[in-house]
C-alpha positions in Angstrom: 9.8 117.1 122.9 8.6 121.0 123.9 10.6 120.4 127.6 13.7 118.9 125.8 13.5 122.5 123.7 12.7 124.4 126.6 15.9 123.1 128.1 18.0 123.6 125.6 16.9 127.3 125.3 17.4 128.0 129.0 21.0 126.5 128.6 21.7 129.3 125.7 20.9 132.1 128.3 24.4 132.1 130.0 26.3 131.0 126.7 25.1 134.1 125.3 25.8 136.2 128.2 29.4 134.8 128.0 29.8 135.8 124.5 28.5 139.2 125.1 31.0 139.6 128.0 34.0 138.4 126.2 33.0 140.4 123.2 32.8 143.3 125.1 36.6 143.1 126.8 38.1 142.3 123.8 36.7 145.4 122.3 38.1 147.1 125.2 41.7 146.2 124.6 41.5 147.4 121.1 44.2 150.0 120.8 42.2 152.5 119.7 39.9 155.3 121.1 36.7 155.7 119.7 36.5 159.5 120.5 39.4 159.7 117.9 38.0 157.7 115.3 34.8 159.4 115.5 36.5 163.0 115.7 39.3 162.4 114.0 43.4 162.7 114.9 43.4 166.6 114.9 40.5 167.1 117.3 41.3 169.2 120.2 41.2 167.7 123.9 37.8 169.3 124.5 36.1 167.9 121.8 37.7 164.1 122.4 36.7 164.4 126.0 33.0 165.4 125.3 32.6 162.7 122.7 33.7 160.5 125.4 31.5 161.5 128.1 28.7 161.5 125.3 29.7 157.5 124.5 30.4 156.9 128.1 33.5 155.9 127.9 34.4 158.2 131.1 32.4 155.5 133.3 33.8 152.8 135.2 33.8 149.4 132.7 31.3 147.7 134.3 29.4 150.4 134.5 29.9 150.5 130.6 28.7 146.9 130.4 25.8 146.9 132.6 24.8 150.0 130.4 25.2 147.9 127.3 23.6 144.9 128.6 20.4 147.3 129.2 20.5 148.5 126.1 20.6 145.4 124.4 17.6 144.3 126.6 15.7 147.1 124.9 16.7 146.0 121.2 19.4 149.2 121.0 22.8 148.3 119.7 24.2 151.1 119.5 25.3 154.0 116.9 28.0 153.5 114.4 31.3 155.8 114.9 31.8 156.0 111.5 28.8 156.6 109.6 26.4 157.7 112.7 23.6 155.3 111.6 22.1 152.9 113.8 24.0 149.7 114.3 20.3 147.7 114.0 20.1 149.2 110.5 23.4 148.4 108.9 23.0 144.7 110.5 19.4 144.6 108.8 20.8 145.3 105.6 23.7 142.6 105.9 21.5 139.9 107.2 19.5 139.0 104.2 22.7 138.4 101.9 24.5 136.3 104.8 21.5 134.1 104.7 21.1 133.7 101.1 24.9 132.7 100.8 24.6 130.2 103.7 21.6 128.7 102.1 22.8 128.7 98.7 26.0 126.9 100.3 24.1 124.1 102.3 21.3 123.2 99.6 23.5 121.3 97.8 26.6 120.8 100.0 24.4 118.7 102.6 22.9 116.4 100.0 25.9 115.5 97.8 27.9 115.2 101.4 25.2 112.8 102.7 25.0 111.1 99.1 29.0 110.5 98.7 29.5 109.4 102.3 26.5 106.7 101.7 27.5 105.2 98.4 31.3 105.5 99.7 30.0 103.0 102.4 28.3 101.0 100.5 31.1 100.4 98.1 33.8 100.2 100.7 37.3 99.8 99.6 36.3 100.6 95.8 38.2 103.1 93.6 34.9 105.5 94.6 35.6 104.8 98.0 39.0 105.8 97.9 38.4 109.1 96.0 35.6 110.2 98.1 38.2 110.2 101.1 40.6 111.5 99.3 38.1 113.8 98.7 36.9 114.6 102.2 40.7 115.0 103.1 41.0 117.9 100.5 37.8 119.7 101.9 39.1 119.7 105.5 42.6 120.7 104.5 42.5 123.5 101.8 41.6 127.0 103.0 38.7 128.8 102.1 40.4 131.8 100.7 42.3 129.4 98.8 39.2 127.9 96.9 37.6 131.4 96.5 40.9 132.5 94.6 41.2 129.6 92.5 37.5 130.0 91.6 37.8 133.3 90.9 41.1 132.8 88.6 39.5 129.8 86.8 35.9 131.0 86.5 36.1 134.9 86.6 39.5 135.2 84.6 40.5 132.2 82.4 36.8 131.8 81.4 34.6 134.4 82.3 31.3 132.7 83.2 30.5 134.0 86.6 30.7 137.8 88.2 32.5 137.4 91.5 32.4 141.0 93.0 29.2 141.9 95.0 25.7 140.8 95.1 23.9 140.9 91.6 20.5 141.0 92.9 18.1 138.5 95.1 18.2 135.0 94.3 15.1 135.0 92.4 16.6 137.1 89.6 19.5 135.9 86.9 21.6 138.2 88.2 21.3 137.2 91.8 21.8 133.4 90.8 25.1 134.2 88.7 26.6 136.2 91.4 26.3 133.5 94.3 27.4 130.9 92.4 31.5 131.4 93.2 30.6 132.2 96.9 28.7 129.3 97.2 30.6 126.9 95.8 33.6 128.2 97.9 31.5 128.0 101.1 29.9 124.8 100.5 33.0 122.8 98.7 34.7 123.1 102.0 31.8 121.4 104.0 31.0 118.3 101.6 34.2 116.9 102.5 33.8 116.5 106.4 30.1 115.6 106.1 30.9 112.8 103.5 33.7 111.5 106.1 31.3 111.2 109.1 28.4 110.2 106.9 30.5 106.8 105.4 31.6 105.9 109.1 28.2 106.6 110.3 26.7 104.2 107.8 29.4 101.7 108.0 28.4 101.0 111.5 24.9 100.9 110.7 25.5 98.3 108.0 26.5 95.4 110.1 23.8 96.0 112.6 20.9 93.0 113.5 18.0 95.3 111.9 20.0 96.1 108.7 20.2 91.9 108.2 16.3 91.6 109.2 15.4 94.3 106.8 17.1 92.4 103.9 15.7 89.1 105.0 12.5 90.4 104.7 13.4 90.8 100.9 13.4 94.8 100.8 15.4 96.4 98.1 19.2 97.5 98.9 17.8 101.1 98.5 15.3 101.0 100.9 17.7 99.1 103.2 20.3 101.5 102.9 18.3 104.7 102.7 15.6 104.0 105.3 17.2 101.5 107.5 21.2 102.4 107.5 21.2 106.1 106.7 18.4 107.3 108.7 20.0 105.4 112.0 23.5 107.0 110.9 21.9 110.7 110.9 22.4 111.1 115.1 26.5 111.8 114.5 26.1 113.3 111.0 23.5 115.8 112.5 26.4 116.6 114.8 28.8 117.4 112.6 26.3 119.3 110.3 25.7 121.4 113.2 29.3 122.1 114.1 29.9 122.8 110.7 27.2 125.5 110.1 28.7 126.9 112.8 32.6 127.1 111.5 30.8 127.8 108.1 29.7 131.2 109.9 33.8 132.2 110.1 34.1 131.0 106.6 31.5 133.2 105.5 33.6 136.5 106.6 36.6 135.3 104.8 34.3 134.4 101.7 32.4 137.7 101.8 35.4 139.6 102.2 37.1 137.7 98.9 33.9 138.1 96.5 33.2 141.6 98.4 29.5 140.2 99.4 27.6 142.6 101.2 26.9 140.2 104.3 27.8 140.5 107.7 31.0 139.0 107.6 32.3 141.6 105.5 30.8 144.1 107.4 32.1 142.5 110.8 35.5 142.7 109.1 35.2 146.6 107.8 34.2 147.5 111.6 37.1 145.7 113.1 39.7 147.6 111.0 38.0 150.7 111.3 37.6 150.5 115.4 33.9 151.0 114.7 33.1 149.2 118.3 29.4 149.4 118.2 29.5 147.8 115.2 31.8 145.5 115.7 30.0 144.4 118.9 26.6 144.2 116.8 28.4 141.4 114.3 29.5 139.9 117.1 26.5 139.3 118.9 24.7 138.2 115.8 27.1 135.9 114.5 26.6 134.1 118.1 23.3 133.8 117.8 23.3 132.1 114.7 25.9 129.7 116.4 23.7 129.4 119.4 20.8 129.2 117.0 22.1 126.3 114.9 23.0 124.0 118.4 19.8 124.4 119.6 18.1 123.2 116.0 20.8 120.3 116.1 19.6 119.2 120.0 15.8 119.4 119.0 16.9 117.1 115.7 18.1 114.8 118.1 14.9 114.5 119.9 13.7 113.5 116.4 16.0 111.4 115.2 16.5 109.2 118.3 13.7 109.2 120.7 16.1 108.0 123.7 17.2 112.0 123.9 13.7 112.8 124.6 13.6 111.4 128.1 16.9 112.3 128.7 
């Protein structure tokens, strides 16, 4: 198990380096001069040249990237061009709300998706099964922003039950729970469909396996057969999908946080890119990429837990 985890961590290092390189190059092609962003459009040429020198923009591109990597290894993500605050400080203030939103979305979406897919597979061909499949297709097709705007219109304006702007407070407070309902439903709603569909397909394949028939022949109850012998053995492809969907969920969090003015990393990323705050934009890209890599690492480790054959690979 430990060897398997170490191998996956070592494989993640070049992936992260590639993300850093691509993110750095993308920020260089933005048609905005960071010196003008900091000093303003009315600044003199002497002031702009001094700012470029201070930011290291007068150096060759390869040197800028080398300095950037060296600072990252020291934990220095730079200083925001807009508000002149350390990028790490701004990111530290937004990681908490984003993690809260992700947790609140997954804590109900994953169990519901697994339950719908399992029940749909057990009652294959019934109205319930077809309803689950139709819901799954809708979940894949409907954009995140449409779901968010529809919930705002329905539960924010027509029936003003939940607040829909900003973060009301920590999750352990009533205000915080009320404020996170609509963003969590929006982000988790598009997660249920793919999970339910994959769970249904995987459980259908396992229900006809020999070990399931043997379990039934032993006189075990249907609940034990489905949950312990069918669902557990069907979880490997489902875990794969969940890991990928959580990665895509980070992208959906960008849209959701923007729609609901949620003070997370996604909203910070959009604001920094629109304002051409390159150090802040690069910092958000790094955090989002690390989140995606971490999720895939956890999925790889879960493979070894669910399928012993992976441990020896």
